[in-house]
N, CA, C and O atoms as CSV, one atom per row, in Angstrom:
chain,resi,resn,atom,element,x,y,z
A,1,MET,N,N,-10.745,49.791,9.858
A,1,MET,CA,C,-10.227,48.968,8.795
A,1,MET,C,C,-9.157,48.007,9.320
A,1,MET,O,O,-9.106,46.848,8.907
A,2,LYS,N,N,-8.301,48.490,10.232
A,2,LYS,CA,C,-7.267,47.631,10.815
A,2,LYS,C,C,-7.904,46.511,11.636
A,2,LYS,O,O,-7.422,45.378,11.634
A,3,LYS,N,N,-8.997,46.839,12.343
A,3,LYS,CA,C,-9.684,45.816,13.134
A,3,LYS,C,C,-10.250,44.731,12.234
A,3,LYS,O,O,-10.125,43.543,12.531
A,4,LEU,N,N,-10.859,45.130,11.157
A,4,LEU,CA,C,-11.455,44.190,10.214
A,4,LEU,C,C,-10.378,43.306,9.592
A,4,LEU,O,O,-10.579,42.102,9.433
A,5,LEU,N,N,-9.262,43.882,9.246
A,5,LEU,CA,C,-8.154,43.130,8.665
A,5,LEU,C,C,-7.573,42.139,9.679
A,5,LEU,O,O,-7.283,40.996,9.327
A,6,SER,N,N,-7.404,42.562,10.919
A,6,SER,CA,C,-6.866,41.659,11.948
A,6,SER,C,C,-7.838,40.518,12.236
A,6,SER,O,O,-7.400,39.386,12.441
A,7,ILE,N,N,-9.137,40.782,12.259
A,7,ILE,CA,C,-10.134,39.725,12.472
A,7,ILE,C,C,-10.096,38.741,11.301
A,7,ILE,O,O,-10.185,37.530,11.503
A,8,PHE,N,N,-9.967,39.256,10.091
A,8,PHE,CA,C,-9.897,38.399,8.909
A,8,PHE,C,C,-8.676,37.476,8.979
A,8,PHE,O,O,-8.780,36.292,8.659
A,9,VAL,N,N,-7.534,38.000,9.389
A,9,VAL,CA,C,-6.311,37.198,9.495
A,9,VAL,C,C,-6.470,36.106,10.562
A,9,VAL,O,O,-6.052,34.968,10.348
A,10,VAL,N,N,-7.067,36.445,11.702
A,10,VAL,CA,C,-7.272,35.465,12.773
A,10,VAL,C,C,-8.207,34.358,12.307
A,10,VAL,O,O,-7.929,33.183,12.548
A,11,VAL,N,N,-9.295,34.698,11.653
A,11,VAL,CA,C,-10.242,33.700,11.155
A,11,VAL,C,C,-9.583,32.814,10.108
A,11,VAL,O,O,-9.772,31.598,10.121
A,12,LEU,N,N,-8.822,33.399,9.215
A,12,LEU,CA,C,-8.128,32.638,8.182
A,12,LEU,C,C,-7.130,31.658,8.793
A,12,LEU,O,O,-7.048,30.509,8.358
A,13,CYS,N,N,-6.379,32.094,9.786
A,13,CYS,CA,C,-5.410,31.217,10.462
A,13,CYS,C,C,-6.105,30.079,11.189
A,13,CYS,O,O,-5.647,28.938,11.122
A,14,SER,N,N,-7.194,30.360,11.878
A,14,SER,CA,C,-7.904,29.320,12.622
A,14,SER,C,C,-8.519,28.293,11.673
A,14,SER,O,O,-8.537,27.104,11.988
A,15,LEU,N,N,-9.020,28.728,10.523
A,15,LEU,CA,C,-9.556,27.785,9.542
A,15,LEU,C,C,-8.460,26.899,8.965
A,15,LEU,O,O,-8.682,25.709,8.741
A,16,THR,N,N,-7.296,27.456,8.726
A,16,THR,CA,C,-6.176,26.685,8.199
A,16,THR,C,C,-5.717,25.639,9.208
A,16,THR,O,O,-5.461,24.492,8.843
A,17,ILE,N,N,-5.613,26.028,10.458
A,17,ILE,CA,C,-5.177,25.093,11.504
A,17,ILE,C,C,-6.204,23.989,11.699
A,17,ILE,O,O,-5.821,22.826,11.824
A,18,SER,N,N,-7.484,24.305,11.728
A,18,SER,CA,C,-8.512,23.282,11.922
A,18,SER,C,C,-8.576,22.338,10.732
A,18,SER,O,O,-8.858,21.153,10.911
A,19,ALA,N,N,-8.324,22.827,9.523
A,19,ALA,CA,C,-8.320,21.960,8.346
A,19,ALA,C,C,-7.160,20.979,8.396
A,19,ALA,O,O,-7.302,19.841,7.947
A,20,GLN,N,N,-6.014,21.390,8.933
A,20,GLN,CA,C,-4.871,20.493,9.041
A,20,GLN,C,C,-5.108,19.423,10.088
A,20,GLN,O,O,-4.628,18.301,9.926
A,21,GLU,N,N,-5.831,19.728,11.153
A,21,GLU,CA,C,-6.099,18.753,12.201
A,21,GLU,C,C,-7.069,17.679,11.741
A,21,GLU,O,O,-7.005,16.552,12.232
A,22,GLU,N,N,-7.956,17.990,10.824
A,22,GLU,CA,C,-8.950,17.041,10.363
A,22,GLU,C,C,-8.441,16.156,9.227
A,22,GLU,O,O,-9.169,15.281,8.758
A,23,GLU,N,N,-7.223,16.366,8.788
A,23,GLU,CA,C,-6.655,15.578,7.706
A,23,GLU,C,C,-6.495,14.137,8.161
A,23,GLU,O,O,-5.908,13.900,9.217
A,24,PRO,N,N,-6.998,13.155,7.398
A,24,PRO,CA,C,-6.883,11.758,7.826
A,24,PRO,C,C,-5.431,11.283,7.803
A,24,PRO,O,O,-4.631,11.717,6.974
A,25,ASP,N,N,-5.120,10.402,8.709
A,25,ASP,CA,C,-3.783,9.848,8.823
A,25,ASP,C,C,-3.691,8.637,7.898
A,25,ASP,O,O,-4.263,7.591,8.202
A,26,THR,N,N,-2.988,8.760,6.783
A,26,THR,CA,C,-2.881,7.671,5.818
A,26,THR,C,C,-1.415,7.296,5.629
A,26,THR,O,O,-0.509,8.088,5.891
A,27,THR,N,N,-1.211,6.074,5.172
A,27,THR,CA,C,0.142,5.582,4.925
A,27,THR,C,C,0.077,4.430,3.931
A,27,THR,O,O,-1.007,3.959,3.590
A,28,THR,N,N,1.225,3.983,3.474
A,28,THR,CA,C,1.308,2.830,2.585
A,28,THR,C,C,1.977,1.687,3.336
A,28,THR,O,O,2.691,1.931,4.309
A,29,PRO,N,N,1.764,0.453,2.910
A,29,PRO,CA,C,2.391,-0.681,3.599
A,29,PRO,C,C,3.914,-0.644,3.498
A,29,PRO,O,O,4.471,-0.175,2.505
A,30,LEU,N,N,4.574,-1.141,4.533
A,30,LEU,CA,C,6.028,-1.249,4.550
A,30,LEU,C,C,6.423,-2.686,4.214
A,30,LEU,O,O,5.832,-3.636,4.726
A,31,TYR,N,N,7.408,-2.833,3.365
A,31,TYR,CA,C,7.913,-4.156,2.983
A,31,TYR,C,C,9.373,-4.271,3.391
A,31,TYR,O,O,10.125,-3.298,3.337
A,32,ASP,N,N,9.764,-5.474,3.800
A,32,ASP,CA,C,11.148,-5.788,4.169
A,32,ASP,C,C,11.685,-4.819,5.215
A,32,ASP,O,O,12.797,-4.306,5.089
A,33,MET,N,N,10.898,-4.580,6.228
A,33,MET,CA,C,11.271,-3.681,7.329
A,33,MET,C,C,11.021,-4.400,8.653
A,33,MET,O,O,10.232,-5.341,8.730
A,34,GLU,N,N,11.709,-3.933,9.684
A,34,GLU,CA,C,11.468,-4.441,11.030
A,34,GLU,C,C,11.184,-3.259,11.951
A,34,GLU,O,O,11.933,-2.282,11.980
A,35,VAL,N,N,10.096,-3.364,12.696
A,35,VAL,CA,C,9.705,-2.337,13.647
A,35,VAL,C,C,9.720,-2.981,15.029
A,35,VAL,O,O,9.094,-4.018,15.245
A,36,VAL,N,N,10.437,-2.362,15.961
A,36,VAL,CA,C,10.526,-2.870,17.329
A,36,VAL,C,C,9.964,-1.799,18.260
A,36,VAL,O,O,10.378,-0.641,18.204
A,37,ARG,N,N,9.023,-2.186,19.112
A,37,ARG,CA,C,8.423,-1.262,20.072
A,37,ARG,C,C,8.488,-1.865,21.461
A,37,ARG,O,O,8.186,-3.042,21.659
A,38,LYS,N,N,8.888,-1.035,22.427
A,38,LYS,CA,C,8.811,-1.434,23.839
A,38,LYS,C,C,7.441,-1.018,24.333
A,38,LYS,O,O,7.138,0.172,24.418
A,39,VAL,N,N,6.621,-1.992,24.657
A,39,VAL,CA,C,5.216,-1.755,24.990
A,39,VAL,C,C,5.028,-1.908,26.495
A,39,VAL,O,O,5.470,-2.885,27.099
A,40,ASP,N,N,4.357,-0.912,27.088
A,40,ASP,CA,C,4.119,-0.945,28.532
A,40,ASP,C,C,3.039,-1.948,28.908
A,40,ASP,O,O,3.149,-2.622,29.932
A,41,CYS,N,N,1.993,-2.054,28.086
A,41,CYS,CA,C,0.882,-2.938,28.393
A,41,CYS,C,C,0.304,-3.472,27.084
A,41,CYS,O,O,-0.088,-2.693,26.215
A,42,ILE,N,N,0.250,-4.801,26.940
A,42,ILE,CA,C,-0.310,-5.400,25.724
A,42,ILE,C,C,-1.302,-6.488,26.105
A,42,ILE,O,O,-1.082,-7.257,27.041
A,43,ASP,N,N,-2.395,-6.535,25.360
A,43,ASP,CA,C,-3.451,-7.525,25.558
A,43,ASP,C,C,-3.361,-8.525,24.415
A,43,ASP,O,O,-3.646,-8.186,23.267
A,44,ILE,N,N,-2.962,-9.769,24.727
A,44,ILE,CA,C,-2.840,-10.821,23.722
A,44,ILE,C,C,-3.941,-11.832,23.969
A,44,ILE,O,O,-3.879,-12.625,24.909
A,45,GLU,N,N,-4.954,-11.794,23.109
A,45,GLU,CA,C,-6.087,-12.728,23.186
A,45,GLU,C,C,-6.710,-12.773,24.581
A,45,GLU,O,O,-7.118,-13.840,25.040
A,46,GLY,N,N,-6.788,-11.636,25.253
A,46,GLY,CA,C,-7.446,-11.557,26.556
A,46,GLY,C,C,-6.505,-11.627,27.749
A,46,GLY,O,O,-6.940,-11.389,28.876
A,47,THR,N,N,-5.241,-11.943,27.543
A,47,THR,CA,C,-4.257,-11.993,28.621
A,47,THR,C,C,-3.388,-10.734,28.537
A,47,THR,O,O,-2.870,-10.394,27.473
A,48,ILE,N,N,-3.237,-10.051,29.673
A,48,ILE,CA,C,-2.486,-8.792,29.694
A,48,ILE,C,C,-1.049,-9.044,30.154
A,48,ILE,O,O,-0.812,-9.703,31.167
A,49,TYR,N,N,-0.101,-8.507,29.394
A,49,TYR,CA,C,1.319,-8.588,29.728
A,49,TYR,C,C,1.862,-7.172,29.860
A,49,TYR,O,O,1.413,-6.263,29.162
A,50,ARG,N,N,2.828,-6.984,30.754
A,50,ARG,CA,C,3.410,-5.664,30.980
A,50,ARG,C,C,4.910,-5.693,30.673
A,50,ARG,O,O,5.574,-6.719,30.825
A,51,ASN,N,N,5.424,-4.540,30.238
A,51,ASN,CA,C,6.847,-4.340,29.935
A,51,ASN,C,C,7.397,-5.413,28.996
A,51,ASN,O,O,8.265,-6.203,29.368
A,52,VAL,N,N,6.876,-5.419,27.780
A,52,VAL,CA,C,7.315,-6.385,26.775
A,52,VAL,C,C,7.886,-5.632,25.577
A,52,VAL,O,O,7.716,-4.420,25.443
A,53,GLU,N,N,8.558,-6.373,24.720
A,53,GLU,CA,C,9.109,-5.829,23.481
A,53,GLU,C,C,8.453,-6.559,22.324
A,53,GLU,O,O,8.476,-7.788,22.267
A,54,VAL,N,N,7.866,-5.804,21.400
A,54,VAL,CA,C,7.177,-6.375,20.247
A,54,VAL,C,C,8.018,-6.107,19.007
A,54,VAL,O,O,8.366,-4.963,18.714
A,55,SER,N,N,8.337,-7.168,18.286
A,55,SER,CA,C,9.099,-7.061,17.045
A,55,SER,C,C,8.188,-7.463,15.894
A,55,SER,O,O,7.623,-8.557,15.891
A,56,LEU,N,N,8.048,-6.566,14.911
A,56,LEU,CA,C,7.217,-6.811,13.737
A,56,LEU,C,C,8.127,-6.760,12.512
A,56,LEU,O,O,8.671,-5.705,12.183
A,57,LYS,N,N,8.292,-7.895,11.838
A,57,LYS,CA,C,9.187,-7.969,10.694
A,57,LYS,C,C,8.368,-8.315,9.450
A,57,LYS,O,O,7.782,-9.394,9.367
A,58,SER,N,N,8.331,-7.392,8.482
A,58,SER,CA,C,7.546,-7.622,7.268
A,58,SER,C,C,8.425,-8.204,6.170
A,58,SER,O,O,9.602,-7.864,6.042
A,59,LYS,N,N,7.828,-9.085,5.386
A,59,LYS,CA,C,8.517,-9.705,4.254
A,59,LYS,C,C,7.659,-9.509,3.016
A,59,LYS,O,O,6.455,-9.765,3.040
A,60,SER,N,N,8.273,-9.060,1.944
A,60,SER,CA,C,7.536,-8.908,0.694
A,60,SER,C,C,7.406,-10.273,0.023
A,60,SER,O,O,8.210,-11.171,0.275
A,61,PRO,N,N,6.396,-10.430,-0.830
A,61,PRO,CA,C,6.239,-11.716,-1.516
A,61,PRO,C,C,7.408,-11.984,-2.461
A,61,PRO,O,O,7.863,-11.085,-3.167
A,62,ASP,N,N,7.890,-13.226,-2.470
A,62,ASP,CA,C,9.010,-13.568,-3.351
A,62,ASP,C,C,8.542,-14.202,-4.657
A,62,ASP,O,O,9.338,-14.365,-5.582
A,63,TYR,N,N,7.287,-14.554,-4.745
A,63,TYR,CA,C,6.646,-15.107,-5.937
A,63,TYR,C,C,7.240,-16.438,-6.389
A,63,TYR,O,O,6.877,-16.927,-7.459
A,64,LEU,N,N,8.131,-17.035,-5.618
A,64,LEU,CA,C,8.596,-18.389,-5.883
A,64,LEU,C,C,7.949,-19.360,-4.909
A,64,LEU,O,O,7.362,-20.365,-5.310
A,65,ILE,N,N,8.064,-19.049,-3.639
A,65,ILE,CA,C,7.478,-19.893,-2.598
A,65,ILE,C,C,6.099,-19.384,-2.210
A,65,ILE,O,O,5.163,-20.167,-2.049
A,66,SER,N,N,5.975,-18.080,-2.062
A,66,SER,CA,C,4.718,-17.493,-1.602
A,66,SER,C,C,4.399,-16.240,-2.411
A,66,SER,O,O,5.291,-15.468,-2.763
A,67,GLU,N,N,3.120,-16.053,-2.697
A,67,GLU,CA,C,2.682,-14.853,-3.398
A,67,GLU,C,C,2.023,-13.862,-2.456
A,67,GLU,O,O,1.465,-12.860,-2.903
A,68,LYS,N,N,2.081,-14.127,-1.156
A,68,LYS,CA,C,1.460,-13.244,-0.171
A,68,LYS,C,C,2.534,-12.608,0.700
A,68,LYS,O,O,3.552,-13.225,1.011
A,69,SER,N,N,2.288,-11.377,1.081
A,69,SER,CA,C,3.211,-10.714,2.013
A,69,SER,C,C,3.006,-11.298,3.400
A,69,SER,O,O,1.915,-11.763,3.731
A,70,ARG,N,N,4.051,-11.272,4.206
A,70,ARG,CA,C,4.001,-11.861,5.546
A,70,ARG,C,C,4.550,-10.879,6.564
A,70,ARG,O,O,5.382,-10.028,6.250
A,71,VAL,N,N,4.066,-11.013,7.788
A,71,VAL,CA,C,4.607,-10.244,8.912
A,71,VAL,C,C,4.842,-11.230,10.053
A,71,VAL,O,O,3.924,-11.921,10.496
A,72,LYS,N,N,6.084,-11.281,10.516
A,72,LYS,CA,C,6.433,-12.141,11.644
A,72,LYS,C,C,6.376,-11.289,12.903
A,72,LYS,O,O,7.053,-10.266,13.001
A,73,VAL,N,N,5.561,-11.716,13.867
A,73,VAL,CA,C,5.354,-10.978,15.110
A,73,VAL,C,C,5.958,-11.789,16.251
A,73,VAL,O,O,5.639,-12.965,16.425
A,74,THR,N,N,6.831,-11.152,17.027
A,74,THR,CA,C,7.433,-11.789,18.184
A,74,THR,C,C,7.270,-10.870,19.383
A,74,THR,O,O,7.610,-9.688,19.325
A,75,VAL,N,N,6.741,-11.430,20.482
A,75,VAL,CA,C,6.580,-10.676,21.724
A,75,VAL,C,C,7.449,-11.352,22.774
A,75,VAL,O,O,7.269,-12.532,23.072
A,76,VAL,N,N,8.405,-10.590,23.341
A,76,VAL,CA,C,9.278,-11.118,24.388
A,76,VAL,C,C,9.158,-10.240,25.624
A,76,VAL,O,O,8.890,-9.042,25.527
A,77,ASP,N,N,9.360,-10.852,26.794
A,77,ASP,CA,C,9.306,-10.073,28.035
A,77,ASP,C,C,10.677,-9.470,28.331
A,77,ASP,O,O,11.601,-9.591,27.527
A,78,LYS,N,N,10.803,-8.825,29.481
A,78,LYS,CA,C,12.060,-8.133,29.792
A,78,LYS,C,C,13.229,-9.089,30.010
A,78,LYS,O,O,14.383,-8.665,29.955
A,79,ASP,N,N,12.951,-10.387,30.259
A,79,ASP,CA,C,14.001,-11.393,30.402
A,79,ASP,C,C,14.314,-12.087,29.078
A,79,ASP,O,O,15.030,-13.088,29.060
A,80,LYS,N,N,13.777,-11.557,27.958
A,80,LYS,CA,C,13.960,-12.090,26.600
A,80,LYS,C,C,13.340,-13.472,26.425
A,80,LYS,O,O,13.775,-14.238,25.565
A,81,LYS,N,N,12.326,-13.800,27.231
A,81,LYS,CA,C,11.588,-15.047,27.090
A,81,LYS,C,C,10.418,-14.804,26.135
A,81,LYS,O,O,9.661,-13.849,26.310
A,82,LYS,N,N,10.269,-15.675,25.113
A,82,LYS,CA,C,9.216,-15.490,24.126
A,82,LYS,C,C,7.845,-15.744,24.753
A,82,LYS,O,O,7.607,-16.786,25.363
A,83,ILE,N,N,6.969,-14.787,24.591
A,83,ILE,CA,C,5.595,-14.905,25.074
A,83,ILE,C,C,4.671,-15.355,23.947
A,83,ILE,O,O,3.824,-16.228,24.136
A,84,TRP,N,N,4.847,-14.745,22.761
A,84,TRP,CA,C,3.975,-15.040,21.622
A,84,TRP,C,C,4.757,-14.840,20.349
A,84,TRP,O,O,5.447,-13.832,20.196
A,85,GLN,N,N,4.662,-15.793,19.423
A,85,GLN,CA,C,5.349,-15.680,18.142
A,85,GLN,C,C,4.447,-16.282,17.073
A,85,GLN,O,O,3.923,-17.385,17.230
A,86,LYS,N,N,4.276,-15.541,15.986
A,86,LYS,CA,C,3.406,-16.015,14.913
A,86,LYS,C,C,3.797,-15.307,13.622
A,86,LYS,O,O,4.182,-14.138,13.640
A,87,THR,N,N,3.696,-16.016,12.504
A,87,THR,CA,C,3.877,-15.416,11.194
A,87,THR,C,C,2.510,-15.336,10.533
A,87,THR,O,O,1.877,-16.358,10.268
A,88,LEU,N,N,2.063,-14.122,10.271
A,88,LEU,CA,C,0.765,-13.906,9.650
A,88,LEU,C,C,0.968,-13.730,8.151
A,88,LEU,O,O,1.819,-12.953,7.720
A,89,LYS,N,N,0.183,-14.457,7.359
A,89,LYS,CA,C,0.334,-14.411,5.900
A,89,LYS,C,C,-0.795,-13.590,5.296
A,89,LYS,O,O,-1.931,-13.637,5.770
A,90,GLY,N,N,-0.481,-12.848,4.262
A,90,GLY,CA,C,-1.468,-12.029,3.571
A,90,GLY,C,C,-1.799,-10.740,4.299
A,90,GLY,O,O,-2.853,-10.149,4.064
A,91,VAL,N,N,-0.907,-10.292,5.187
A,91,VAL,CA,C,-1.128,-9.057,5.949
A,91,VAL,C,C,-0.092,-8.016,5.543
A,91,VAL,O,O,0.903,-8.323,4.887
A,92,PHE,N,N,-0.354,-6.778,5.952
A,92,PHE,CA,C,0.548,-5.676,5.643
A,92,PHE,C,C,0.909,-4.943,6.931
A,92,PHE,O,O,0.113,-4.901,7.869
A,93,LEU,N,N,2.105,-4.367,6.978
A,93,LEU,CA,C,2.585,-3.604,8.123
A,93,LEU,C,C,2.467,-2.122,7.799
A,93,LEU,O,O,2.991,-1.654,6.788
A,94,TYR,N,N,1.768,-1.382,8.671
A,94,TYR,CA,C,1.581,0.055,8.501
A,94,TYR,C,C,2.136,0.794,9.713
A,94,TYR,O,O,1.916,0.378,10.850
A,95,VAL,N,N,2.857,1.890,9.474
A,95,VAL,CA,C,3.313,2.770,10.546
A,95,VAL,C,C,2.833,4.176,10.196
A,95,VAL,O,O,3.162,4.704,9.134
A,96,PHE,N,N,2.049,4.781,11.098
A,96,PHE,CA,C,1.457,6.092,10.854
A,96,PHE,C,C,2.316,7.197,11.468
A,96,PHE,O,O,3.199,6.926,12.281
A,97,LYS,N,N,2.047,8.449,11.069
A,97,LYS,CA,C,2.791,9.602,11.582
A,97,LYS,C,C,2.651,9.739,13.086
A,97,LYS,O,O,3.574,10.208,13.751
A,98,SER,N,N,1.518,9.338,13.631
A,98,SER,CA,C,1.282,9.461,15.061
A,98,SER,C,C,2.076,8.437,15.870
A,98,SER,O,O,2.106,8.513,17.098
A,99,GLY,N,N,2.718,7.482,15.200
A,99,GLY,CA,C,3.469,6.442,15.887
A,99,GLY,C,C,2.693,5.147,16.015
A,99,GLY,O,O,3.226,4.148,16.498
A,100,GLN,N,N,1.447,5.154,15.592
A,100,GLN,CA,C,0.623,3.945,15.664
A,100,GLN,C,C,1.118,2.935,14.650
A,100,GLN,O,O,1.436,3.281,13.512
A,101,VAL,N,N,1.181,1.679,15.075
A,101,VAL,CA,C,1.624,0.581,14.216
A,101,VAL,C,C,0.459,-0.384,14.077
A,101,VAL,O,O,-0.160,-0.765,15.071
A,102,GLU,N,N,0.157,-0.781,12.841
A,102,GLU,CA,C,-0.919,-1.732,12.592
A,102,GLU,C,C,-0.419,-2.847,11.693
A,102,GLU,O,O,0.356,-2.620,10.764
A,103,VAL,N,N,-0.876,-4.048,11.984
A,103,VAL,CA,C,-0.713,-5.180,11.088
A,103,VAL,C,C,-2.124,-5.525,10.658
A,103,VAL,O,O,-2.969,-5.849,11.493
A,104,ALA,N,N,-2.388,-5.457,9.341
A,104,ALA,CA,C,-3.770,-5.577,8.902
A,104,ALA,C,C,-3.891,-6.346,7.592
A,104,ALA,O,O,-3.034,-6.274,6.711
A,105,TYR,N,N,-4.999,-7.089,7.505
A,105,TYR,CA,C,-5.433,-7.641,6.234
A,105,TYR,C,C,-6.134,-6.509,5.485
A,105,TYR,O,O,-6.088,-5.360,5.924
A,106,LYS,N,N,-6.772,-6.814,4.379
A,106,LYS,CA,C,-7.414,-5.756,3.600
A,106,LYS,C,C,-8.519,-5.053,4.390
A,106,LYS,O,O,-8.585,-3.824,4.369
A,107,ASN,N,N,-9.386,-5.788,5.082
A,107,ASN,CA,C,-10.487,-5.182,5.840
A,107,ASN,C,C,-10.539,-5.691,7.277
A,107,ASN,O,O,-11.610,-5.712,7.885
A,108,PHE,N,N,-9.405,-6.098,7.824
A,108,PHE,CA,C,-9.387,-6.744,9.136
A,108,PHE,C,C,-8.057,-6.427,9.805
A,108,PHE,O,O,-7.004,-6.585,9.188
A,109,CYS,N,N,-8.093,-5.985,11.050
A,109,CYS,CA,C,-6.875,-5.554,11.735
A,109,CYS,C,C,-6.661,-6.373,13.011
A,109,CYS,O,O,-7.310,-6.099,14.021
A,110,PRO,N,N,-5.765,-7.374,12.994
A,110,PRO,CA,C,-5.553,-8.175,14.193
A,110,PRO,C,C,-4.591,-7.583,15.226
A,110,PRO,O,O,-4.635,-7.983,16.389
A,111,ILE,N,N,-3.714,-6.633,14.834
A,111,ILE,CA,C,-2.713,-6.100,15.762
A,111,ILE,C,C,-2.641,-4.578,15.636
A,111,ILE,O,O,-2.500,-4.039,14.539
A,112,ILE,N,N,-2.743,-3.891,16.789
A,112,ILE,CA,C,-2.573,-2.436,16.831
A,112,ILE,C,C,-1.691,-2.098,18.025
A,112,ILE,O,O,-1.900,-2.614,19.123
A,113,ILE,N,N,-0.702,-1.230,17.809
A,113,ILE,CA,C,0.146,-0.697,18.887
A,113,ILE,C,C,0.086,0.819,18.775
A,113,ILE,O,O,0.353,1.372,17.708
A,114,TRP,N,N,-0.259,1.495,19.863
A,114,TRP,CA,C,-0.404,2.950,19.815
A,114,TRP,C,C,0.138,3.584,21.089
A,114,TRP,O,O,0.361,2.913,22.097
A,115,ARG,N,N,0.342,4.892,21.015
A,115,ARG,CA,C,0.802,5.689,22.148
A,115,ARG,C,C,-0.347,6.591,22.568
A,115,ARG,O,O,-0.963,7.251,21.730
A,116,LYS,N,N,-0.638,6.621,23.869
A,116,LYS,CA,C,-1.771,7.414,24.349
A,116,LYS,C,C,-1.548,8.907,24.158
A,116,LYS,O,O,-2.478,9.623,23.786
A,117,SER,N,N,-0.356,9.382,24.400
A,117,SER,CA,C,-0.015,10.782,24.167
A,117,SER,C,C,1.435,10.830,23.686
A,117,SER,O,O,2.075,9.791,23.527
A,118,PHE,N,N,1.944,12.028,23.458
A,118,PHE,CA,C,3.289,12.153,22.904
A,118,PHE,C,C,4.348,11.523,23.810
A,118,PHE,O,O,5.287,10.895,23.321
A,119,ILE,N,N,4.205,11.684,25.106
A,119,ILE,CA,C,5.178,11.099,26.038
A,119,ILE,C,C,4.530,10.024,26.906
A,119,ILE,O,O,5.123,9.587,27.892
A,120,GLY,N,N,3.327,9.596,26.551
A,120,GLY,CA,C,2.589,8.623,27.341
A,120,GLY,C,C,3.055,7.199,27.107
A,120,GLY,O,O,3.990,6.942,26.348
A,121,GLU,N,N,2.381,6.286,27.779
A,121,GLU,CA,C,2.748,4.881,27.660
A,121,GLU,C,C,2.248,4.303,26.342
A,121,GLU,O,O,1.272,4.776,25.760
A,122,ILE,N,N,2.944,3.271,25.894
A,122,ILE,CA,C,2.595,2.596,24.646
A,122,ILE,C,C,1.768,1.370,25.007
A,122,ILE,O,O,2.145,0.584,25.877
A,123,LYS,N,N,0.629,1.217,24.322
A,123,LYS,CA,C,-0.261,0.079,24.570
A,123,LYS,C,C,-0.445,-0.701,23.283
A,123,LYS,O,O,-0.184,-0.189,22.195
A,124,GLY,N,N,-0.893,-1.932,23.408
A,124,GLY,CA,C,-1.118,-2.757,22.230
A,124,GLY,C,C,-2.207,-3.787,22.451
A,124,GLY,O,O,-2.511,-4.171,23.581
A,125,ILE,N,N,-2.786,-4.224,21.345
A,125,ILE,CA,C,-3.812,-5.266,21.370
A,125,ILE,C,C,-3.509,-6.242,20.239
A,125,ILE,O,O,-3.238,-5.834,19.110
A,126,ILE,N,N,-3.557,-7.541,20.557
A,126,ILE,CA,C,-3.440,-8.584,19.547
A,126,ILE,C,C,-4.687,-9.443,19.648
A,126,ILE,O,O,-4.927,-10.088,20.669
A,127,ARG,N,N,-5.472,-9.448,18.593
A,127,ARG,CA,C,-6.675,-10.276,18.487
A,127,ARG,C,C,-6.622,-10.959,17.122
A,127,ARG,O,O,-7.102,-10.421,16.124
A,128,GLU,N,N,-6.040,-12.134,17.097
A,128,GLU,CA,C,-5.810,-12.790,15.814
A,128,GLU,C,C,-7.102,-13.264,15.160
A,128,GLU,O,O,-7.232,-13.193,13.938
A,129,ARG,N,N,-8.042,-13.738,15.935
A,129,ARG,CA,C,-9.250,-14.322,15.350
A,129,ARG,C,C,-10.367,-13.313,15.131
A,129,ARG,O,O,-10.978,-13.294,14.062
A,130,GLU,N,N,-10.646,-12.470,16.132
A,130,GLU,CA,C,-11.792,-11.561,15.979
A,130,GLU,C,C,-11.408,-10.154,15.557
A,130,GLU,O,O,-12.289,-9.383,15.177
A,131,GLY,N,N,-10.136,-9.784,15.604
A,131,GLY,CA,C,-9.709,-8.465,15.161
A,131,GLY,C,C,-9.885,-7.397,16.227
A,131,GLY,O,O,-10.471,-7.648,17.280
A,132,VAL,N,N,-9.375,-6.206,15.948
A,132,VAL,CA,C,-9.441,-5.076,16.863
A,132,VAL,C,C,-10.405,-4.070,16.266
A,132,VAL,O,O,-10.262,-3.659,15.114
A,133,TYR,N,N,-11.390,-3.678,17.064
A,133,TYR,CA,C,-12.380,-2.692,16.579
A,133,TYR,C,C,-12.345,-1.451,17.413
A,133,TYR,O,O,-13.102,-0.515,17.159
């Protein structure tokens, strides 16, 4: 009886843990926030840059000048020289529990920044026209 009970507890624990791992990573858009990431390697429209700082600043719609949310993206190198700067209109800024940062339209994602592992390097992709798949 003790063996059966211990097996039942182990199976129950393993099912609970596996169910938590399969939970989808969801979030809501962030407004009026700034996210800064030091990125080891980023691909901007096919050109690779190393050791850069990416600043993502979201603005909520003010309904006087613009009715769309905006995200201002600035990429600077280690010497603080601007590599890429653009304000995207009608996009939302998302930050997930895993540390992944996305700038996305409703069904289109032009910017993704992610970490390969918990202590691994941070990578990013910017594809303004064709998106990241």
